[in-house]
C-alpha positions as CSV (number, residue, x, y, z in Angstrom):
1,M,-0.2,0.0,-0.4
2,K,0.9,3.7,-0.7
3,I,0.7,6.6,1.7
4,P,0.8,9.4,0.6
5,A,2.3,12.9,1.8
6,V,-0.3,14.0,4.6
7,K,-2.4,16.4,3.4
8,G,-1.6,20.4,2.9
9,T,2.1,19.3,3.1
10,R,4.6,18.8,1.0
11,D,8.1,16.6,0.0
12,F,10.9,18.4,-1.5
13,Y,12.5,16.4,-4.4
14,P,15.6,17.8,-5.7
15,P,14.2,20.3,-7.8
16,D,11.2,21.8,-4.7
17,M,14.4,21.5,-2.8
18,A,16.6,24.0,-5.2
19,R,13.4,26.0,-5.4
20,R,13.5,25.9,-1.7
21,N,16.8,26.7,-0.7
22,W,17.3,29.7,-3.2
23,L,14.4,31.3,-1.3
24,I,15.8,30.8,2.0
25,D,19.1,31.6,1.1
26,G,18.1,34.3,0.1
27,W,15.8,35.8,2.3
28,K,19.4,35.4,5.0
29,R,20.7,37.2,2.6
30,V,19.2,40.0,2.8
31,S,18.6,40.0,6.2
32,L,22.7,40.0,7.0
33,R,22.9,43.0,4.7
34,N,20.1,45.1,6.4
35,G,22.4,43.9,9.8
36,F,20.0,41.7,11.4
37,E,21.1,37.9,13.3
38,E,19.8,34.7,13.1
39,Y,18.1,32.5,15.7
40,D,15.5,30.3,16.4
41,G,13.4,28.7,18.6
42,P,12.0,24.6,19.6
43,I,9.8,22.9,17.1
44,F,6.8,23.0,20.2
45,E,6.5,25.3,22.9
46,Y,4.1,25.2,26.2
47,L,0.3,25.6,24.1
48,K,-0.5,28.6,26.7
49,M,2.2,30.6,25.3
50,F,0.0,31.1,21.9
51,Q,-3.3,31.1,24.0
52,I,-1.3,34.8,25.7
53,K,-0.7,35.4,22.2
54,S,-4.1,34.8,20.5
55,G,-6.9,33.8,22.3
56,D,-8.1,30.4,23.5
57,E,-9.7,29.7,19.3
58,I,-5.7,29.9,18.9
59,V,-6.3,25.7,19.8
60,E,-8.1,25.1,16.1
61,Q,-5.9,26.3,14.6
62,L,-2.5,24.7,15.6
63,F,-1.3,21.5,16.5
64,S,-1.8,20.9,19.6
65,L,-0.7,17.8,22.2
66,R,-0.7,16.3,25.9
67,D,3.0,14.8,26.3
68,R,3.7,11.9,29.2
69,G,3.5,13.9,31.8
70,G,0.5,16.4,31.3
71,R,1.9,18.8,29.8
72,D,-0.2,20.8,27.5
73,L,2.2,21.5,23.9
74,A,1.5,22.4,20.2
75,I,3.7,22.9,17.1
76,R,4.4,26.3,16.7
77,P,2.4,28.1,13.9
78,E,4.4,30.8,14.5
79,I,7.3,32.5,15.9
80,T,7.0,35.9,17.1
81,P,5.6,34.3,21.0
82,T,8.9,32.7,21.1
83,L,11.2,35.6,19.8
84,A,9.4,37.0,22.9
85,R,10.0,34.5,25.8
86,M,14.0,34.0,24.5
87,V,13.8,38.2,24.4
88,N,12.4,38.4,28.2
89,Q,14.8,35.6,28.8
90,Q,17.8,37.4,28.6
91,I,16.7,41.5,28.2
92,N,19.0,42.5,30.2
93,S,21.8,40.8,28.5
94,L,20.6,42.1,25.3
95,P,22.3,45.2,23.3
96,R,19.7,47.3,21.9
97,P,18.7,47.5,20.1
98,I,18.1,43.6,19.2
99,K,17.2,43.0,15.5
100,W,16.4,39.2,14.8
101,F,15.1,37.1,12.2
102,S,14.2,33.4,11.6
103,V,12.8,30.9,9.2
104,P,11.5,29.0,11.1
105,R,9.4,25.4,9.9
106,L,5.6,26.1,11.2
107,C,2.5,23.9,11.5
108,R,-1.5,25.6,11.2
109,A,-4.3,22.9,11.6
110,E,-6.3,25.0,8.8
111,R,-7.7,23.6,5.6
112,P,-5.5,23.3,2.7
113,Q,-6.0,25.3,-0.7
114,K,-3.9,27.6,-2.9
115,G,-1.4,30.0,-1.1
116,R,-2.4,28.2,2.0
117,L,-0.1,24.8,3.6
118,R,-0.2,23.4,7.3
119,E,3.7,23.2,7.1
120,F,5.2,25.6,5.5
121,F,8.4,28.3,6.1
122,Q,8.3,31.7,6.7
123,W,11.2,34.9,7.2
124,N,10.3,36.5,10.6
125,V,12.4,39.7,10.7
126,D,12.2,42.1,14.4
127,I,13.2,45.0,15.4
128,I,13.1,44.9,19.1
129,G,13.8,48.2,21.9
130,V,13.3,51.3,19.3
131,D,10.1,53.5,20.0
132,D,10.5,55.1,16.1
133,V,8.5,54.5,13.4
134,L,12.4,54.5,11.8
135,A,11.9,50.9,13.0
136,D,9.3,50.3,11.0
137,A,10.6,52.0,8.0
138,E,13.5,49.6,8.4
139,T,11.6,46.3,8.4
140,I,9.5,47.7,5.9
141,F,12.5,48.2,3.3
142,C,14.4,44.8,4.2
143,A,11.1,42.9,3.3
144,L,11.0,45.3,-0.3
145,D,14.8,44.9,-1.0
146,Y,14.4,41.2,-0.9
147,L,11.7,41.2,-3.2
148,Q,13.3,44.1,-5.5
149,Q,16.1,41.5,-5.3
150,V,14.0,38.9,-7.0
151,G,12.6,40.5,-9.7
152,L,9.2,42.1,-8.6
153,R,8.5,45.4,-9.6
154,P,6.3,48.4,-8.1
155,D,3.4,46.8,-10.9
156,D,3.4,43.6,-9.2
157,I,3.2,43.8,-5.7
158,V,1.5,46.8,-3.2
159,L,2.6,47.0,0.1
160,K,-0.3,48.6,2.2
161,I,-0.5,50.6,5.1
162,S,-2.5,51.4,7.6
163,S,-2.0,51.8,11.4
164,R,-4.2,50.4,14.8
165,K,-3.1,53.2,17.3
166,M,-5.3,55.7,14.3
167,L,-8.3,53.4,14.4
168,A,-7.9,53.3,17.7
169,S,-8.3,56.9,18.6
170,L,-10.8,57.3,15.6
171,L,-13.3,53.8,16.5
172,P,-14.0,55.2,20.3
173,A,-14.9,59.3,18.6
174,I,-17.3,57.4,16.5
175,G,-18.8,56.2,19.2
176,I,-17.3,53.0,19.7
177,A,-16.8,50.9,23.4
178,E,-12.6,49.8,23.9
179,R,-14.2,46.3,24.5
180,E,-16.1,46.3,21.6
181,L,-12.9,47.1,19.6
182,G,-10.9,43.9,19.6
183,P,-13.9,42.1,17.1
184,L,-14.5,44.5,15.2
185,Y,-10.9,45.0,14.5
186,A,-10.8,41.4,13.9
187,L,-14.0,42.0,11.3
188,L,-12.9,45.0,9.6
189,D,-9.6,43.1,8.5
190,K,-11.8,40.6,6.6
191,R,-13.7,43.4,4.1
192,S,-11.5,43.3,1.8
193,K,-12.7,39.0,1.7
194,I,-16.3,39.2,1.4
195,P,-18.5,40.6,-0.6
196,G,-19.7,44.0,0.9
197,D,-23.1,43.0,1.7
198,A,-22.6,40.0,3.7
199,F,-19.4,42.2,5.8
200,E,-22.4,45.7,6.3
201,E,-24.6,42.4,8.1
202,M,-22.6,41.3,9.9
203,L,-20.9,45.0,11.0
204,A,-24.6,45.7,12.0
205,E,-24.3,42.2,14.3
206,Q,-21.9,44.0,15.8
207,V,-23.2,47.3,16.2
208,A,-26.6,47.7,16.5
209,D,-27.0,52.0,16.1
210,E,-27.2,52.8,12.6
211,N,-24.9,56.2,12.6
212,K,-22.7,54.5,13.9
213,R,-21.9,52.4,11.2
214,K,-21.9,54.8,8.5
215,K,-19.6,56.3,9.9
216,I,-17.8,53.6,10.4
217,L,-18.3,53.3,6.7
218,E,-17.2,56.3,5.8
219,L,-14.3,56.1,7.6
220,M,-13.3,52.7,5.9
221,A,-13.8,54.1,2.7
222,V,-11.1,57.3,3.1
223,E,-8.5,56.8,0.3
224,S,-5.8,59.2,1.2
225,I,-3.9,60.3,5.4
226,E,-5.4,63.2,4.1
227,Q,-8.6,62.5,4.0
228,I,-9.1,60.8,7.5
229,S,-8.8,64.4,9.5
230,D,-12.0,65.4,7.2
231,C,-14.3,62.3,8.8
232,L,-13.7,62.8,12.3
233,N,-12.2,65.3,14.4
234,L,-9.1,63.7,15.5
235,S,-7.9,63.6,18.8
236,D,-4.1,64.5,20.1
237,T,-3.5,60.7,20.6
238,A,-5.0,60.5,16.2
239,K,-3.0,63.2,14.4
240,E,0.0,61.9,16.7
241,S,-1.1,58.6,14.7
242,V,-1.6,60.1,11.6
243,D,1.8,62.3,11.6
244,E,3.5,59.2,12.0
245,L,1.7,57.6,9.3
246,R,3.1,60.6,7.0
247,R,6.9,60.6,8.4
248,L,6.4,56.1,7.9
249,F,5.8,57.2,3.7
250,E,8.3,60.2,3.6
251,L,11.4,57.5,5.3
252,L,10.5,55.0,2.4
253,D,10.6,57.6,0.0
254,V,13.7,58.2,0.6
255,M,14.9,54.6,1.0
256,G,14.3,54.2,-2.2
257,V,10.9,52.0,-2.1
258,G,7.8,54.4,-2.1
259,D,6.8,53.4,-5.6
260,Y,5.6,49.8,-3.4
261,C,4.0,51.8,-0.7
262,L,0.1,52.5,-0.3
263,F,-2.2,54.2,2.2
264,D,-5.2,52.0,3.0
265,I,-7.4,52.3,5.9
266,N,-8.5,48.5,5.3
267,I,-5.4,47.3,6.5
268,V,-6.4,45.6,10.1
269,R,-4.8,42.7,11.0
270,G,-7.1,41.1,12.8
271,L,-5.1,39.6,15.4
272,A,-4.9,42.2,19.0
273,Y,-1.8,42.3,19.6
274,Y,-1.3,44.7,17.2
275,T,-0.6,48.7,18.3
276,G,0.1,50.7,15.7
277,I,1.8,50.4,12.1
278,V,0.6,47.6,10.5
279,Y,0.7,46.9,6.7
280,E,0.3,43.6,4.6
281,I,1.8,43.3,0.9
282,Y,0.2,42.0,-2.0
283,D,-0.3,41.7,-6.5
284,R,-1.0,44.2,-7.7
285,K,-3.8,42.6,-9.3
286,G,-5.5,40.9,-6.0
287,E,-5.5,37.2,-6.8
288,L,-3.5,35.7,-4.6
289,R,-3.4,35.6,-1.0
290,A,-1.0,38.3,1.0
291,I,2.4,37.6,0.4
292,G,3.0,38.7,4.1
293,G,2.3,40.9,7.0
294,G,3.5,42.6,10.2
295,G,3.2,45.4,12.4
296,R,4.3,47.2,15.5
297,Y,3.8,45.3,18.9
298,D,4.1,47.8,21.3
299,D,3.0,45.8,24.3
300,L,4.2,41.9,23.3
301,L,6.7,41.3,25.8
302,K,4.9,43.0,28.4
303,Q,2.1,40.2,28.1
304,F,4.5,37.4,28.3
305,G,5.8,38.8,31.9
306,G,9.0,40.8,30.9
307,P,9.6,44.6,30.6
308,D,8.1,47.0,28.5
309,I,9.8,47.3,25.2
310,P,8.5,48.7,21.9
311,A,9.0,46.6,18.8
312,T,8.0,45.6,15.6
313,G,8.1,42.8,12.5
314,F,6.9,40.9,9.5
315,G,6.3,37.4,8.0
316,I,6.7,36.3,4.9
317,G,5.8,32.6,3.9
318,D,6.9,30.5,1.1
319,S,4.1,29.2,-0.2
320,V,2.3,32.7,-2.0
321,L,5.6,34.0,-2.5
322,A,6.6,30.8,-4.8
323,I,3.2,30.9,-6.5
324,L,3.8,34.5,-7.4
325,L,7.5,34.2,-9.0
326,E,6.5,31.5,-10.7
327,E,3.3,33.0,-12.6
328,K,6.1,36.3,-13.3
329,G,8.2,33.6,-14.7
330,L,10.9,35.1,-11.8
331,L,11.6,31.6,-10.2
332,Q,13.0,29.1,-13.1
333,K,15.2,31.4,-14.5
334,Q,16.9,32.4,-11.2
335,L,17.6,29.0,-9.9
336,P,21.3,28.2,-9.7
337,K,21.8,25.4,-11.2
338,A,24.6,22.4,-10.9
339,E,27.5,23.1,-11.8
340,P,29.8,21.0,-11.0
341,D,33.6,22.4,-11.6
342,F,35.2,19.3,-13.3
343,F,33.9,15.5,-15.0
344,V,36.6,13.0,-14.6
345,A,36.5,10.8,-17.2
346,Y,38.8,8.4,-17.8
347,T,39.5,6.8,-22.0
348,D,39.7,3.4,-20.4
349,K,38.8,1.1,-17.3
350,E,42.2,0.2,-15.9
351,F,42.5,4.3,-15.2
352,L,39.1,4.1,-13.1
353,Q,40.7,3.3,-10.0
354,K,42.9,6.8,-10.2
355,A,39.9,8.6,-11.7
356,I,38.4,8.5,-8.5
357,E,41.2,9.4,-6.0
358,I,41.9,12.5,-8.4
359,T,37.8,13.2,-8.2
360,A,38.2,12.5,-4.2
361,K,41.4,14.9,-4.2
362,L,39.5,18.0,-6.3
363,R,36.8,17.2,-3.8
364,R,39.1,17.9,-0.8
365,A,40.4,20.7,-2.4
366,G,36.6,22.8,-2.1
367,S,36.6,21.4,-6.0
368,A,32.8,19.8,-6.7
369,A,33.7,16.9,-9.1
370,N,32.4,13.8,-10.3
371,F,33.4,10.8,-12.1
372,S,31.3,7.7,-14.1
373,Y,30.3,4.9,-12.1
374,K,30.5,2.6,-14.7
375,S,33.3,1.7,-17.5
376,A,31.5,3.3,-20.5
377,N,33.7,4.5,-23.6
378,L,35.4,8.4,-23.6
379,S,31.7,9.5,-25.6
380,R,29.7,8.2,-23.3
381,Q,31.4,10.0,-20.3
382,L,32.0,13.3,-22.1
383,K,27.5,12.9,-22.7
384,Q,27.3,12.7,-18.7
385,A,29.6,15.5,-18.8
386,S,27.5,17.7,-20.2
387,A,24.3,16.3,-18.9
388,Q,25.8,17.5,-15.4
389,N,26.6,21.1,-16.8
390,A,30.2,20.2,-15.3
391,K,32.6,23.1,-16.2
392,K,35.0,21.6,-16.8
393,C,36.1,17.7,-17.7
394,I,39.3,16.0,-16.8
395,I,40.0,13.1,-19.3
396,I,43.1,10.9,-18.2
397,G,44.5,8.9,-20.7
398,D,47.9,7.5,-21.7
399,E,48.9,10.8,-21.2
400,F,48.9,9.5,-17.8
401,K,52.1,7.9,-17.8
402,N,54.0,11.4,-17.9
403,S,51.2,12.1,-15.2
404,E,49.6,15.1,-17.6
405,L,45.8,14.7,-17.3
406,V,44.0,16.3,-20.8
407,V,41.9,19.3,-19.5
408,K,38.7,20.3,-21.5
409,D,36.7,22.9,-21.5
410,M,33.3,22.1,-21.9
411,A,31.4,26.1,-22.6
412,T,34.3,26.2,-25.9
413,G,35.8,22.1,-26.2
414,K,39.0,24.1,-25.6
415,Q,41.9,21.4,-24.7
416,Q,44.5,21.4,-22.8
417,L,47.4,19.1,-21.5
418,I,48.7,19.7,-18.2
419,K,50.2,18.2,-15.2
420,L,48.8,17.6,-12.3
421,D,50.5,18.5,-10.0
422,E,50.6,21.5,-11.5
423,L,46.5,21.4,-11.5
424,F,46.4,21.4,-8.1
425,A,48.8,24.5,-7.0
426,K,46.9,26.6,-9.6
427,L,43.7,25.4,-7.8
428,K,45.2,26.5,-4.3
429,S,45.9,29.5,-5.3
430,E,43.2,30.1,-7.3
431,L,41.5,29.0,-3.5
432,R,43.8,31.8,-2.0
């Protein structure tokens, strides 16, 4: 009986693994050049960690278990709670600002669909200890730095930005009680994902007052930061959050990524722990799920028993990103080819042992090298070398009696005789 992979998971055959490595290597390279350090944590944590951050309803969205000691655990659906726990454990010894990134493997007990799997990889970038919109700008820049690098342009993707701090100031001015904000955020987060009639029906269930509903719809219809003050009289906190948004867009222009960014008041981010700037990244056509998203979460470390320290960050998953890059024709052409430096061939099977010896020596010298397991004729071995995209082919033949090898450049077809010792001396020199 053949046993398939569990639904919502993936098998990574070598070509798939090459794509995965290319994505993750790019994430790591961009993180490092933006000044972030890598961290990781355990694949499972105490279940209560995720309940603290996202509420009891999170239990239905993750894989949980009870271990032999009766402890309730969960396979991590995200890594931000782990980040908060780790930072809190060493908060007094960590230099500020804390700029960390991670590429964890995550699991969520969700219904698999396009761009959403039960198991996936996610790039997380966070800055902890900076109470300034400049930190938000830097994390956004880091995300766009990578997306630019892989060939996505402003007409391919858009990063939509809003502010929970602003909404937390504007909605009470409409008459929404503080206790109603959490459920309302969760509903507003769904607005762009459901039909207008269905949204208004759900809004009516939460907000009975028709006048309040009308003002909410008017507020959520604004298209620019300037229009916000036309809707309502702004409190000092609301003005501060609007000024923060203006400064953020100025900084993003200075950083050269302003063309990717757009103000969109409908970006709310359903999770309750966001406290300030929030954003999501989409394909311009709006045909796919969000590529990624993030924002400021200044209260999270305090919720996990730590000090009151500001924090901001984002996450980008591999699933939707890979789909978009594939659709744009940007993925396959950027994957590095497997190109061994050398293929060691031989004219007669009497030289097979020597081919094995030289191949091993080349590998120890730092070069990628292959040879043929079968005692095939030279023509077939050369075809193997070509099929493997080998850069050069070393041919061991009668010349080896004088310790000489034929080295063939597979791109040009040019051949030269070279002493074995000279070949390795040259390789050593190039390595230096």
